[in-house]
N, C-alpha and C positions, 0 to 999 in steps of 0.2 A: 419459485421465483419467476421462471419463464411464463407460467400460467398468469401470474400477476401482471407481468409486462404485457402479455398478450391481451389481457382484459383491459388494461389501461389504454393500450393502443386502439382496441376496438371501440371503447367508449369515446376516445378522442375523435376517431373517424365519424362516429355517429353524431357527436356534437357538431362537428364541422359540416356534415351533410345537412343536419337540421337547420343550422345557421344559414347555410347556402340556400336551402329551400325557403326559409323565411325571408331572406333578402330578395330572392327572386319573386316571391309572392308580393312583397311590398313594392318591388319595381313594377310588377304587372298591375298592381292596384293603382300606383301612381300613373302608369301609362294609360290605364283605362280612364282615370279621372281626367287627365289632360286631353285624352282623345275626344272627350265630350265637346271641347271647344272647337270652333271652326278654325280652319287652317288658312293663314294669310301669307302670301308672298309679297314682300316689300321690294319694289323696284324703283329706287330713287335716282333721278337724273339731275338733281340739284342739291342744295344744302339740306342735309338731314342729319340730325343727331340720333342715329339708330339705337344707340344704347339707351338714351333717354326715352325714346318711344317705347322700347320693349319693357323698360322699368314701369312706365306709367300705364300701359295698356296690357294688362295681364289676363284678360278674359278671352284672349284668342291664342292660338298656337302659331308662332312665327316659324315658317319653314324656309329652307334654303333653296328649294327648287320649285318652279312654277307647276310642274306636273304633280306635285303633292298637295297643291293648294285648292281651297274652296273659293278663295277670292284673290285676284291678282290686283294689287294696288300700285299704280304708276303715278309718280309724283314728278311734275315738271314745273318750271317757272320761267317768267320773262320779266324784264325790267319795266317798271311803271314810270310815268312822267315825273313823279315826285321823287324818283331815286330809290324807291323801295322795290319790292318784288310782288308780282301776282302769281300765286301758287295755284296749280291745277291738280286736283286729286281725282284720278280716274279709277273707279272700282269696276273690275271686270269679273262677273260671276262665272264660276267654273263648276263642273260636276252638277250637284243638285241645284246650284244657283245659276246655272247657265241661262243667259238671257236677262238676268237681273243686274244690268249695268247701271252705273250712276256716276255723276260728276259733281264735284264741289270746287268752287273757286273762292279765294280770299286774298286780301292784299295786306302787306306789311309796309311800314314806313321806313324811310332811309335812316331815321334816328333810332329805330328799334335795335336793341342789343341782340346778340345771338341767343341769349336765354329767353328773351321775349318772343323771338321768332319761333324757337323750338316749342315753346309752350302753346302759342297759337296754332302751330302746325299739328301738334299732338292732340289738341282739343278738337280740331276739325277732323282729323283722322278718326278719332273715337266716335264722333257724331255720325260720320259716314258709315262706320261699321255697325251701328245700332240695328239697321234694317236687316242685316245678315245674322247678327247674334240673336235677334228677336225670334228668328225662325229655327234656332238651334236648340240643343239640349240645355244650354245654360240660360235660357230666356227667363226662367223663374228667379234667377239670382241677379238679374239686371234691374237696376232702378235708374230713373231719370229725374234730375232736379232742375229747377228753373228759378232764376233770380228775376223777379218781376221789377221792371223799371218804375220810377215814380211817374205820375201823370204827365209832368212837364217833359221829362226826358224821353218818355215813350212816344211822343208825338213826332211824326215824320216832318223833318224840316231841312232846308238846305243849309249845310254847314257854312259858317263864316270863315273865309280864307283871306287874311290880311295880305298874303303874298300873291294872291290871284294866280295860283298854280305855278309860280316861279320857284325853281329850286337851284341853289348855287352851291358849288363845291370848290374849295381851295386846298391845295396841298403843297408842301415843300419838304424836301429831304436832302441830305448830304451825307458823305461818309469819307473816311480815310482808312487806308490799309497799306502795308508795306513791309519790306524787309531791309536789311542793311544796304542792299544794292538796288532795290526797286521801291518806288513810292508811287501811290495812286491817290487821287482825290477827285471827288465828283459832287456836283450839286445840281438839283433839278427842281422844277416847280410846275404846277399846272393850275388852270382855272377852267371852270365849266359852268354854264348856265343853261337850264332847260325849262321849257314850258310846253307841256303836252296836254291837249284836250282831244275830244273825239274828232273835231274838225281839223285842227292844226297841230303841227309838231315843229318846234323851234329848238335849235341847239347851237350854242356858241362855245367854242373851246379853244384853249391856247396852252402850249407847253414849251418848256425850255430846259435844256440840259447841257452841262459843260463837263468835260473830263480832262484832267491833266495827269501826265505820267512822267516819271523820271527814271532812267536806267543808267547804271554805272557799267560801262563796257569793260572788256578784258584789258584794254590799254589805259584804264582809269579815266577815260573821257566820259562825260555825262551827256546822255542823249535825252532830250525832252520832247514830248509831244503834247499837242493840244487839239481837241476836237470839240465842236459845238453844233447844236441843232436847235432851231427855233421854228415852231410851226403853229398855225392857227386854222380854224375851220368854222364855217357858218353853214348851217343847213336849215332850210325852210320847206316844209312839206304840207300839202293840202290834201285831205281825204276827199275823194270824189264820190265813192260808193263802197260797197263791201269788197270790191275786187280791185278797183283802180285808185291810184293816187298820182299826184304830180308834185315835183319839187325842183329846187335849185340849190346847188352847193358851191361855195366859194372857199378856196384854200390858199394859204400863203406858207412858203417854206424858205428857210435860210439854213444851209448845211455845208460844213467844210468837207465832209466826206463825199457828198454828192456834187460838189463843185457849183453849188448854187449861192450866189450873192443874194438873189431874190427870185423866187418862182411863184407866179400867181396863176390860178386856174379858176375859171367860172364855167360851170356845167349844169345847165337845166336838164331835166329828164322826166320820164314817166315810168311807173311801175304797175305791173299786173300780177295779181296772185290768183291762181286757178281756184284755190279754196278760199272761203270767206275769212277775213282777218280774225274773226272771233275764234277760229280753229287754229290760230298760229302756234299755240303752245303744243299742239298735237301733230300738225302736219302743215307744210308749206311747199308750194311750187311757184317760184317767183321769177318773173321776167323783167329786167330793168334795162332801159336804153337811155344813155346820156350823150349829149353833144355840146361842145363849147370851145372856148379859146384858152390857150396856155401861153403865158408870156414869161420868158426866162432871161435873167441877167446872170452871167457866169463869172466865177472868181478868176478862172484862167481860160484861155482860148481852147475851144473844144476841138475834137478830131475833125469836125466839119468847118473849121475856121470861123466859128461864130463866137462872139462875146455877148451878143444879145439877139433875141429873135422872138417872134410871135407866130404860133402855129395853131390851126384848128384841129381838134381831136374828137374822137367818138369812142364809145365803149358799149359793149353789150354783155349782160350777165344773166345766167340762168342758175338759180339756186334751189335745191330741193332738201327738205328736212322732214324727218318723220321719227316719232317715238311710239313704238307699237309693242305688243306683247312679245314678239319675237326678238326685239332688240331695238337699236337705234341706227339711223342713217343720216349722213349729211354729205352733200355733194354740191360743188360750185364750179361752173364753167364760165370762163371769162375771155373776152376778146377785145382788143383795143388797137386803134391805128390812127395815124394822121390822115386828115381828110384830103390834104394836098399831096400826100405821098404814101400810098398804101403799102409800100415796101417797108416802111417804119411801123412795125406792128408788134404785138405781143399776144400770145395765147397761153392760157393757164388752166389747170384743173386741180382742184383740192377736194379731198374726200376723207370721210371717216365712217367706219362701219363696225358695229358690234352685234354679233349674232349668237343666239343660243342654238347650238346644233342639236344636242340631245340633253337628257338630264345631267346637269352638272358640268357640261362641256360647253365652253364659250370661246369664240374666235373673234379677234378684233384686228383691224388693219387701218392704218392712217398713212396717207401719202399725198404727194402733189408733184406737179411738173409744170414748168413754165418754159416756153420757147421765146427767147428774147431777141428782138430785132429793133428796139427803139431806145437804145442808150445814147441819147442826144447830148448828155452833159459830160461825157468822158473827156478827160484832160488830154490835150494834144501832145504835150511833153510827156515822155515816159515816166512811169512811177519807179521809185527806188525800191531796193530790197526791203528797207525798213517799212516803207508804205505797205508793201505786200504782207510782211510778217505781222505787222501791227494793225492791219486793215484800216489804214488811215484814209485811203482813197478808194473810190469805186473802181473795180477792175472790169475789163471787157470780158463778156461771156456770151455764149450762144444759148445757154440753157441753165436751168436751176431745178433741182429735184430733191425730194426727201421721201423716205419710206420707213415705216416701222410696222411690225406685225407681231402678234402674240396669241398664245392659246393657253387656256387654263382648264383644269379638270378638278372638280371637288366631289368627294364621296364621303360616306359615313352617315351619321345620324341625320335624319330628315328634319328634326326639330332644331330651332335656333332661338329659344326663348331666354336662355340664361345669360346674364351679363356679369362678368367678373373682371374688374379692372386692376386687380392686384399685380404689382411688379410690372406694370406697363411701361414705366419710364426708366427701367434699369438699362445698363449698357448692353447686356446680352439677352434681355427679355423681350421687349416689344418694339424697340426703336432701331431704325437703320438710317444713319445720317451720313451725308457726304457734303464736303465743303469745297467751294471753288471761289477763288478770288475774294475771300472774306465773307462770302454768303454761304449759309448752310441750309440744306434741304433734307427733311426727315420724312420717313413713312413707316 
């Protein structure tokens, strides 16, 4: 009996070992098969449906880290004059493809749906990868098809545009939320018109929002608040060459919180970009100087005993932006002052940086600081505790700052090909949602 049990146990172990060996052999065969494909690291800094891209482009191996890749694909975008997006696909060759870099640009329309955008994007990504796949082990399995246009459609011709490059946008929204002792309502709307050509850029925008709140206090009294803000902006810019441009901006503002019955500003200015504008999706180093007049009518007398005034103002801004293989960087320095009183000034710095330190290790930091010496519209009469708690009026301050930093480390399998969306939307599986004041944010 013991011999029988021993024999059965021995056979079981042998079957298990053979099965394990077979599974390992199959895994090695699968790995060897996928290893034939080139490795691509997707570095998207704009809208990308990564799951869709991986599903559609199966003839490459998508990896999680740049150090494992044969090709580093960086995707960026910037807004077009028609309200769409111009995408830039930068292919950086690594390892055996070092020096074989490439760049593809294409544009989408404002009316394109997310599905149409992701299909165009995936198609262009695939076309750009062909030159690399054609030099790899899977070249024999790759085929290229072409849909020939008819003779009339194939002719190059200037498209007919009945709108003459004008793009208009309208929006309106509102909402209600509350409890038994608190009630809130809000309504807002906006309008924007743009016309952008190689030589000129024109923008006209206006927006309005109103907020009403009602609070039942401990003594059963009802405390009501109302805030509103209306503003408009007109911008006209002339392109002078690949580095210089000149423009003028006019703004109008009416705000209960900022104590403005009416604030008007007219500021001509010039801009210089160290790099050509055609490289703006990759890198920018911009210097902007503006000078003009500001006229203000206040709702209440200010701390400077003014109810109306006109002042000359100037501002100077330096902005740098870069999207590179090591990460991305944005920094802006700004300084502004009154021309007739330099003691009324403001200095600010805003920055964001994301850096790949080593394989799988990323560090990002986002912060800003403003030194404030130009709060001309502060109300002379003191603010109440309710004004402070509910942020109904602007408060005096000498500075403003914000800072956030984070670090992440990812390790494990270098491949990132598989897409499995099952149980993504369950409460404990893939979603983390937080709600504030009737609005919910999920990640």
